[in-house]
N, C-alpha and C positions, 0 to 999 in steps of 0.2 A: 774610412773603414778599410781595414786590411783584408785582403783576399788572397787565397792560395793561387799561385800562378799556374795556369793551365797551358800545356803545350797545344798549340793550335795546328791542326793538321789540314783542314780544308779551307779554301779561300773564302767560302761563305761565312764560316766562323769568324775568319779574320775581319771581314766587312762588318759583321754584326758587332764584333768587339770594338771596332773603331767607332761605329755608330753609337754604341752604348757609352763609350768613353767621352765622346763629344757631348752627349746628352748630360752626362754626370758633371762634366766640366762647366757647361753653361749654367746648370742648376746651382752648382757650388758657387759660381761667380755671382749669380743672382742673389743667393742667400747672404754672402759676404757683403754685397752692396746694401742689402736690406739691414743687416746688422749694423753697418757703418752709419746708415741713415738713422736707425733707432737710437744709437749712442749719441748722435748729434742732437736729436730731439730731447733725450734725457739730460744732456748738458744744458740746453736751452732752458728747460723747465727748471732746473736747479738755479739757473741765472735769473730767470724770471720771478720765481717765488721769493728770491731774496734780494730783488732789485732795490728795495728801500734801504738795505744795509750796505750803503756805498763804501763804508770804511772797512767792512768785513773782508777777510781774506777769502780765498777761493775755498768753497766748502768741501772740496776734495781732501783738505787737510783734517776734516772731521770724518774719522773712519766709522762706517757702519758695519756691525758684525751681526750674523745671523743666529748665533748661539752664545749663551752666557759663558761657555767655557773656552771659547776662541781667544787666542792671544790678542790683546789690544794695544793700540798705539797711546801717545800721550793724550790725544783727544779722540773719544770714541763714543758711540751710542748703539744701544741694543733695545729692541722691543720684540715681544713674543710672537708676532704674527707669522714669521717664517716657520717657527716651530709648529704653529697651529695648522698651517697648510700641509706641512709634511705629515703630521699626525692624522690629518683628514685623509691623505692619500693612503696611509697605512690602514686606516679603518675601512675605507672604501675598497681597496684592492687586496688586502692581505689580512683581513679580520683583526686588524690593530697590531699585528706582530711586525717585527723588523723585516725589511725586505733585503734581498741580496743586491749588491750595488757593484757596478763596474764602470770605471775604476773606483775602488774604495778610497776613501780619504778620512782624515781625522774629523772633518766637518760632517761627512755623511754617517760616520759612526756616532757622533754626538746627536744628530738628528734622529737617528734610529733608536736612540735610548730614551727619547721623550723627556728631555730635561724640563720642559715647560709644557703644560697641558691646559685645556679649557677648564678642567675641573678645579684648577688653582685660583680662578677668579669667577665672580658672579656672571651668569649668562647675560646680564644686562651690559657687560663690558665689551662683548665681541659679537661679530657677525661672521658666519662661515657659509660658503657655497662651494659645492663640488659637483660638477656636471660635465657630460659630454658636450663638446662645442656645438651649440644649436642656435637656431633663429631666436632672437630676442633675449639671449642670455645676458648680454650687456645691460639691457634695460631692466631686467629682473634684479641684478645686483644693484644698479643705481637706485632702484626703488627701494630695495631692502635697507641699504644704508641711509637712504633719505628718511624712511619711516622710522628707523630705529634710532638713528643719531642725529638726523637732520644735517647730514654731511654729504659732500661730493667727493669723488675719488680724484687723486692726483696721478694714478697710474693706469686707469683703465684704457685710456687713449694710446697707450704704448703697446697694446696687445693686438695680435692679429686675430680678428673675429670671424674669419672665413669658416663657414659651416663645414664640419667634417666629423662623421661618427667615430673616426679613429683618434680624434684629438680630445684631450681632457683639459679641464681647467680647474684649479683648486685656488680658492680666494678666501682671504680673511681680512677683516678690519677690527682693530681694537681701539676703542675710543673711550675716554674718560675725562670729564671736567671735574675739578675739585676746588673747593673754596675753604680757606682757612677759617677756623672758628671765629677769629678776630682778625680784622684787617690790620697788617703791619704798617708801620710808618715808612714813608718815603724818606730816605736819608740823603745827605749831600753826596754828590758824585766823589768817588775816591779812587784809590789805586788797586789794581789786581796785578800782583807781580810787577812787571815793568810798564803795565799799561796805565794810563791816566783817564780821567773823565768816565769812569765806570759807574753805571747806575746801580744803586743798592737800595734794599729795603731791610727793615730790622726793628729792634725794640727800642732804640734810643728815642726819647721824646714822651709824648702823651701815652697814657695808659700802659706804661712799661711793665708794670707787674702783671697786669691782666693778659698781655701779650705772651709773657713767659709761661702762663698756665697751659698754653697749647704746645709747649715745647718739652720733650723728654730728653734728658741727657743719657745717652746709651753708654758712653764711657768717656773719661777725660784723663789724659796723661799730661798734657801741657797745651798751651795755646796753639801749637802747630800740629797736634795729634789728638783728635777727638772725633766723636760722632754724636749726632743728635737726630731726633725724630720730630717732625712738625705734624701734629694731628689735625685733621680736616673735619668739616662737618659731616661728610658722608662715610667716615670711618677709614679713609685711606691715610696713609702716612708718607711724608716726604722725608726719607732718610738721607742725611748728608754727612759725608766723612771727609775731613780735611787731610790732605797728603795721603791718600789711600795707598795701601801696599798689597801688591798682587799683580800677576801678569794677565789676569782675565777678571771680568766682572764677578764670576763665580769665586775666584780667589779672594777678591777684595771684600765681597759680602760675607764669606766665611770668616775672614779676619775680623770684620765688624762684630759678628756674633761671638767669636772667641774672646775678643777684648771686652765685650759687654759682660760676658759671664765672669771673667776674671775681675772686672771692675766691681760687679755686684757682690762678689764673694771675698773681696779683699778688704779687710777692716782698715788698712792703712791708706787705701786709695782716697784721694782728695774728693770729697763730696762738696760740689761747689754750690748746691742749692740754687737760690735765685741770685747769687753773687756773680752775675756775669752780664755782658753786653753781647748782642747778637746782630750780625748783619750778613746779608746773602745778595749776590749780584743777580739782576734780572737776566732772564734767558729767553730768546726767541729765535727759532730757526726752522727751516724746512729742508729735507734732503731726500733725494731719490738715488737708488743704487741698483744696478744689475749684478747679480752674483754669477760672474763668469765661470767660477770653479764648479758650478753645478750644471752648466750647459753641456749637453751631449752625454751626460751620465745616463747609464742604462740601469733601470731597476727591474728586478725579476720578482713576481709575486706568485701567489698561489695558482695552481692549474697552469703552470708554465707561461703565465701572462707576462709579456715584456713591454716596457715603456721607456722611450728615450725622452729625457727631459729637454725641452727646447729652450725654455727661459724661466728664470726666477727673478722677479723685480720687487723691491720693497720701498716704500716711501714713509718717512717719519717726520712729524711735526711736534714740536714741543714748546710750550711757553710757560713761564713762571714769573710772577710779580708779587706785589705786596698783597693782592687780593686772593691769590691762589694760581691756578694754572690749568693746563690741559695737555693730554697725550693723545696723539692720533697716529696710528700706525696701520698700514695695510701692505699685504703681500700677495702677489699672484704667481702661481706656477703653472706653466703650460707643458704638456707632454703629449706625445703621439705614440700610439700602440705600435709595436713592432712584431710582425709576424704573429706568433702565438705568445708572446711575451709579458758742708765744710766750716773752718775757724774764720773768724773775722779777718778778711784780707782785702787787698785791692781787688775790684771786680775782675774776673777772668774775661778775656776778649775772645769770644767765639765768632771770629770774623772769617767768613769764607772768602778770603782775598788772596788765596793761593791754590794750587792744584786741588781739585776735589772730585769726589764721586757722588752721585745722587741716584737714589732708587725710589720708585713709586710702587707701593704695595697696599693691599688690603690689610688692615690692622693685624699685625703678628702673623701675616702669611708671607709666602714667597713673593718677590718683586715681579711685576710685569712690565716694568720700564727701567732702564739703567742708562746713565750718562756719566762720562768722565771728561772733565775739562781742565786742560792745562793753559790754553790760549783763549782768553775771554773774548778776543776780537772776533772769533768765529761765530759767536752766539749773541753778541750785543753790538749794535751799531753805535757810531759816534765816539768810540774810545780811541785814544792816541797814545803813543809812547812818550 
């Protein structure tokens, strides 16, 4: 924290200043040590939760982003819980309106704009808690997610639960299990780009035509540029786009919708009907990340209320196989109050064996989970080059 330099005249003020400086130094040193310890715990949890995936690369190569519009790397994942906790903070502290932020960033601008809200998914999909830090709060949250989802948290043990009426906690979990209308066939292991021994599921084999009934072709340009949606029993859709285009999940999804509209309105577009084969790689991973870019950000709400964000941490689990899958995401944000502050042809091959993006959404609604994979070894064990 920057302070104006004051000319010290009296010796007593000098002594007071030195004493204060030593105190601040010791406190800062202690906090840095604590943050380093928490980072190590986070690293160990990521290692422990993926210990069975011995052949996987370090999950640091799988980038987790807090908002749909953030620029993504070749392998990335997003789920809406960081949006939900930020929205809850806006609701509780500023009547749902955007807050002033210092320092401002592209990320805080996106969060303030509420690109994803709880109204976009059924209330059975999420759990939210916003409270001052009090006795028993951790147990309340644990009971809440146990009662609603029969789940345990992967991040609550990384939070400082010391009671303080000036500390605030905003927490959200988004959980959804989905089952395909018809179980896909397990396929022979195959290749994904340069990787071998990759597990796949798909349509080839028994009940092939019945399995295709749960797939909607959103658009098709060629075997390396298409998108499809797999419909589930509960009305969710798994949207998959091979070789997606766009710098963010928002751009990728927007391009899918654009291509879908063009495909539906183009009489010359190849309508492949059921003349295709489909396969999709299995996915299974867990990941925890602390958003360092949000630490020590100051927000200013109504009535001149100021809060400094101490920590924002998110955990995501995702699994997909021939039966269906599940999405589990949770985010916790801690803050402390500051002062007052087609034709008969060869079958088309809809094989997801190259870079792809995947979205989970309520039917014809905005997505609540997104994933982009270029390196299959990050999310499936046992593969090799």
